[in-house]
N, C-alpha and C positions, 0 to 999 in steps of 0.2 A: 684458569681458575679451580682449586681444590681446596673443599671445607671436610671438612671430617670429625668424627668425636669412635668415643673406641665403640661402635653397636652400625656406623654410617658412614661410609665416605661417598662423596658424589667432586667429578671429575666434568671439565668442560671442557672442551676441545681436545675429543683425543684422536687419538689416529686409527689404535688396531686394539683389538682384545689381543694378545700374545697365548695365554696360558688361566684356564681356571679348574682350578679343581679347590675343595674343601678346604686346606688350610695355606692356599696363595694362589695369588691372583696376580697375574703380569700384564700391564697395558702401556703401549707403546702411547707418546705424546709427541708434540712434536718437536723440540730437543732435548727428549731423554725419558727415559723407562723406568714406572713404576709400579717395584717389586712390594704386594700389597702380605701381607702375611697374620695370619690366626685363626681363627676356630667356628664351621662350619660360614666359612663363605658364601657367598651366591652375590650374585650381579641381579638387583631387583624392581631395575625398570635401565633402558636403555633408549637412545634417540640417537641420531646422527647426531650428534654433535654433544652429546651427556651423558654419561654414563654414573646409574647410583650401586655402590656397592655396601650389600649387607654384610651383616655380620659381628661377630667379636673379633678386630681390630686390636694386634696384640701390635703392630712395627709399616711400615710405610717407608718404600726404601728409593729416597730419587737415585740410578744413575746419570750418568751424563754415556753417552756413547757415541 
């Protein structure tokens, strides 16, 4: 499950963090990869099952891989 607005994004049941940059974060989920683009992006909270990304979110792209 994914919930977001322009300031934060919550991802449940993610598999791996692939890339973390100030303008892009890439997350591997079970059946797709999420690419979050924006500015001042950061991982605000992290548990085994959930990740919270903060910053100014411009786009969220789902890629089936």
